C-alpha positions as CSV (number, residue, x, y, z in Angstrom):
1,X,140.7,86.0,-150.7
2,X,141.1,89.9,-151.6
3,X,144.5,90.2,-150.7
4,X,145.2,87.1,-153.6
5,X,143.2,88.9,-155.9
6,X,145.0,92.0,-155.8
7,X,148.1,89.7,-156.5
8,X,146.9,87.9,-159.3
9,X,145.9,91.8,-160.8
10,X,148.9,92.6,-160.1
11,X,151.2,90.4,-161.4
12,X,148.8,90.7,-164.2
13,X,150.0,94.1,-164.7
14,X,153.2,92.9,-164.9
15,X,153.1,90.1,-166.9
16,X,151.8,93.3,-169.7
17,X,154.4,95.4,-168.8
18,X,157.2,92.3,-169.8
19,X,155.2,92.3,-172.2
20,X,155.5,95.6,-173.7
21,X,159.6,96.0,-172.6
22,X,159.7,92.7,-174.7
23,X,157.7,94.1,-178.0
24,X,160.2,97.4,-177.5
25,X,163.8,95.7,-177.6
26,X,162.6,94.2,-180.4
27,X,162.8,96.9,-182.2
28,X,166.3,98.0,-181.3
29,X,168.8,96.7,-183.7
30,X,172.3,96.1,-182.3
31,X,175.0,96.0,-185.7
32,X,178.7,95.2,-185.4
33,X,181.7,94.9,-187.9
34,X,185.0,94.6,-187.4
35,X,187.7,92.6,-189.3
36,X,185.2,91.9,-192.5
37,X,182.4,90.1,-189.9
38,X,178.7,92.0,-189.2
39,X,176.5,90.3,-187.1
40,X,173.0,92.2,-186.6
41,X,170.6,91.4,-183.5
42,X,167.8,92.6,-182.3
43,X,167.5,94.0,-178.5
44,X,165.4,90.6,-177.4
45,X,168.4,88.7,-178.3
46,X,166.9,86.9,-181.7
47,X,170.4,87.3,-184.3
48,X,169.4,89.2,-187.8
49,X,171.8,88.6,-190.1
50,X,175.8,88.0,-189.9
51,X,177.8,88.4,-192.8
52,X,181.9,87.2,-193.4
53,X,183.3,88.6,-195.6
54,X,180.9,90.1,-197.6
55,X,179.0,86.5,-197.7
56,X,175.8,86.7,-195.6
57,X,176.0,83.1,-193.4
58,X,172.0,82.5,-193.0
59,X,173.0,78.8,-191.7
60,X,174.9,79.9,-189.1
61,X,172.2,83.1,-187.5
62,X,169.7,79.7,-187.9
63,X,171.9,77.6,-184.9
64,X,172.9,80.9,-183.1
65,X,169.4,81.7,-182.7
66,X,168.3,78.3,-181.4
67,X,171.1,78.0,-179.4
68,X,170.4,81.4,-177.7
69,X,166.7,80.1,-177.0
70,X,167.4,76.7,-175.5
71,X,169.3,79.4,-173.1
72,X,167.3,81.4,-172.9
73,X,164.4,78.6,-171.9
74,X,167.1,76.9,-169.1
75,X,167.6,80.4,-167.4
76,X,163.9,80.0,-167.1
77,X,163.8,77.0,-166.0
78,X,166.2,78.3,-162.9
79,X,164.5,81.0,-162.3
80,X,161.0,79.0,-161.5
81,X,162.9,76.5,-159.1
82,X,164.7,79.0,-157.4
83,X,161.3,81.0,-157.2
84,X,159.2,78.3,-156.8
85,X,156.6,79.4,-159.6
86,X,154.0,81.1,-158.8
87,X,152.5,79.5,-155.6
88,X,154.7,81.0,-154.1
89,X,154.4,84.9,-155.6
90,X,150.0,83.5,-154.8
91,X,150.8,82.2,-151.6
92,X,149.8,78.6,-152.1
């Protein structure tokens, strides 16, 4: 029983570290500009801005972020399937 409690505590620590890393990544800004196209992306893979020939493309930003979110959700679902969810980690 104590092993399961220790595993749960370890899992909480890992989750807390992951959240801290995610917050730090969200602060990172990557800006690329080539051939009249400028893209600004945060380190957490969220697109902040797209400009083409000096014109902001807000609708494109919305659509790209929606596509990225769906891709991340699918990847998370696959990882959960592969790992058997938390049950495998907790010995259930």
